[in-house]
C-alpha positions as CSV (number, residue, x, y, z in Angstrom):
1,M,0.0,0.0,0.0
2,Q,1.2,3.5,-0.9
3,Q,0.9,6.1,1.8
4,D,0.6,9.8,1.2
5,D,3.0,12.4,2.4
6,P,4.0,11.4,5.9
7,R,3.2,14.9,7.2
8,G,-0.1,15.2,5.3
9,E,-2.9,16.0,7.7
10,G,-2.2,19.0,9.9
11,G,1.5,18.5,9.9
12,I,1.3,15.3,11.8
13,D,4.3,13.0,11.3
14,W,2.6,9.7,10.5
15,D,5.9,7.9,10.0
16,A,6.8,8.6,13.6
17,I,3.4,7.6,14.8
18,K,3.6,4.4,12.8
19,H,7.0,3.6,14.2
20,A,5.8,4.3,17.7
21,Y,2.8,2.1,17.2
22,I,4.7,-0.8,15.8
23,N,7.9,-0.7,17.9
24,S,7.2,1.2,21.2
25,G,4.6,-0.8,23.1
26,W,2.9,2.5,24.0
27,S,-0.9,2.9,24.2
28,L,-2.7,4.8,21.4
29,A,-3.6,7.5,23.9
30,R,0.1,8.0,24.8
31,I,1.2,8.0,21.2
32,A,-1.5,10.5,20.3
33,A,-0.6,12.8,23.1
34,K,3.1,12.7,22.1
35,H,2.5,13.4,18.4
36,G,-0.5,15.8,18.6
37,S,-3.2,13.5,17.2
38,S,-6.1,11.6,18.7
39,A,-6.3,8.0,19.6
40,D,-9.3,7.5,17.2
41,T,-7.4,9.0,14.3
42,I,-4.5,6.7,14.9
43,R,-6.8,3.7,15.3
44,A,-8.4,4.6,11.9
45,R,-4.9,4.7,10.3
46,V,-4.0,1.4,11.9
47,R,-7.1,-0.3,10.4
48,K,-6.7,1.5,7.0
49,Y,-3.0,0.6,6.5
50,G,-2.9,-2.7,8.5
51,W,-0.2,-1.8,10.9
52,I,0.7,-4.7,13.2
53,R,2.6,-4.3,16.5
54,I,5.9,-6.0,16.8
55,V,6.4,-5.1,20.5
56,P,3.3,-5.9,22.6
57,M,1.7,-3.0,24.5
58,T,2.9,-2.9,28.1
59,P,0.6,-1.3,30.6
60,L,2.0,1.4,32.8
61,R,2.0,1.1,36.5
62,G,-1.0,2.7,38.2
63,G,-0.7,5.8,40.3
64,H,1.2,8.9,39.6
65,P,3.4,9.2,36.5
66,P,7.1,8.9,37.3
67,R,9.0,12.1,38.0
68,L,11.5,13.4,35.4
69,A,15.2,13.4,36.5
70,G,16.1,16.6,38.3
71,V,12.5,17.6,39.1
72,P,12.0,17.9,42.8
73,K,9.2,15.9,44.5
74,V,6.1,17.9,45.0
75,T,4.8,17.7,48.5
76,R,1.3,18.8,49.6
77,A,0.9,21.4,52.2
78,T,-0.2,20.2,55.6
79,R,-3.5,21.3,57.0
80,N,-1.8,23.7,59.4
81,E,0.2,25.3,56.5
82,V,-3.0,25.7,54.5
83,R,-4.7,27.2,57.5
84,R,-1.8,29.6,58.1
85,R,-1.8,30.6,54.5
86,Q,-5.5,31.3,54.5
87,I,-5.2,33.4,57.7
88,A,-2.4,35.4,56.1
89,E,-4.5,36.0,53.0
90,R,-7.4,37.1,55.2
91,L,-5.1,39.4,57.2
92,F,-3.8,41.0,54.0
93,T,-7.4,41.5,52.9
94,V,-8.3,43.2,56.2
95,V,-5.2,45.4,56.1
96,E,-6.0,46.3,52.5
97,A,-9.6,47.2,53.4
98,K,-8.5,49.2,56.5
99,L,-5.9,51.1,54.4
100,R,-8.5,51.8,51.8
101,E,-10.9,53.0,54.4
102,I,-8.3,55.4,55.9
103,E,-7.4,56.7,52.4
104,E,-11.1,57.3,51.6
105,R,-11.5,59.2,54.9
106,M,-8.4,61.3,54.1
107,A,-9.7,62.0,50.6
108,I,-13.1,63.2,52.0
109,R,-11.3,65.4,54.6
110,D,-9.0,66.8,51.9
111,S,-11.9,67.8,49.7
112,D,-13.8,69.4,52.7
113,S,-10.6,71.2,53.8
114,A,-11.5,70.1,57.4
115,P,-8.4,69.0,59.4
116,Q,-8.3,65.5,60.7
117,S,-8.8,65.2,64.4
118,A,-6.1,63.8,66.6
119,A,-8.4,61.1,67.8
120,D,-9.0,59.9,64.2
121,R,-5.3,59.9,63.5
122,E,-4.6,58.0,66.7
123,R,-7.4,55.4,65.9
124,D,-6.1,54.9,62.4
125,A,-2.5,54.5,63.7
126,R,-3.6,52.0,66.4
127,S,-5.6,49.9,63.8
128,L,-2.6,49.7,61.5
129,T,-0.3,48.8,64.4
130,A,-2.6,46.1,65.6
131,L,-2.8,44.6,62.2
132,A,0.9,44.7,61.7
133,R,1.4,43.0,65.1
134,V,-1.0,40.2,64.1
135,Y,0.9,39.7,60.9
136,A,4.2,39.6,62.8
137,K,2.7,36.9,65.1
138,L,1.8,34.8,62.1
139,V,5.3,35.1,60.7
140,D,6.6,34.0,64.1
141,L,4.2,31.0,64.1
142,D,5.5,30.0,60.7
143,D,9.1,30.2,61.8
144,A,8.3,28.1,64.9
145,A,6.6,25.5,62.8
146,K,9.5,25.3,60.4
147,A,11.9,24.9,63.4
148,K,10.0,21.8,64.5
149,G,11.1,19.9,61.4
150,D,9.1,20.7,58.3
151,A,10.4,19.1,55.1
152,E,13.3,21.0,53.4
153,A,11.3,21.8,50.2
154,A,8.3,23.0,52.2
155,K,10.6,25.2,54.2
156,Q,12.1,26.8,51.2
157,A,8.7,27.4,49.5
158,S,7.1,28.7,52.7
159,V,10.0,30.9,53.6
160,K,10.0,32.4,50.2
161,E,6.2,33.0,50.4
162,T,6.4,34.4,53.9
163,G,9.3,36.6,53.0
164,Q,7.5,37.9,49.9
165,D,4.3,38.5,51.9
166,A,6.2,40.4,54.6
167,D,8.1,42.4,52.0
168,R,4.9,43.2,50.2
169,L,3.2,44.3,53.4
170,R,6.2,46.5,54.4
171,Q,6.4,48.1,51.0
172,D,2.7,48.7,50.9
173,L,2.6,50.2,54.4
174,A,5.7,52.4,53.6
175,L,4.1,53.7,50.4
176,R,0.8,54.5,52.1
177,L,2.4,56.1,55.1
178,K,4.5,58.2,52.8
179,R,1.3,59.3,51.1
180,F,-0.3,60.1,54.5
181,D,2.7,62.1,55.5
182,Q,2.6,64.1,52.2
183,R,-1.1,64.8,52.6
184,G,-0.6,65.8,56.3
185,G,2.3,68.2,55.5
186,A,0.6,69.8,52.5
């Protein structure tokens, strides 16, 4: 039987697919995934051209696919790590909302030309301080949990996340405090 151009339909390399079908022992689904075709299309070609396997198909082991060399093992976060992460996210949301509220109050006061009372300033400063302390406690809890013997990969990922979160909070607070200071001095 004469076959058409091996790269006929959609640029698919049918010679490579035929070789994989006959010689690899791979399933049709695996061959299709590797070569960008579908199992049904390959099955139709097998019937049409009469391809016969030389190497019998070998079933893969069940479970997760094997890791590639050099790829670190992915570990799931523990329930406590997930809870801490959720608490940190909620805390960031609260800090963001509080800062937005303070900025809106300042914008209203700036437009009214009425000075902000000392009590309002003190209340806003105390709110921000309390939120920053809670965040610092969360960071301390994470550090304590890591000291108790978390896995090395989980440590590195969590330290990186915690450090990024802390840096983001510091930068955000510094920027907003700078804006408050500029508005107060103007």
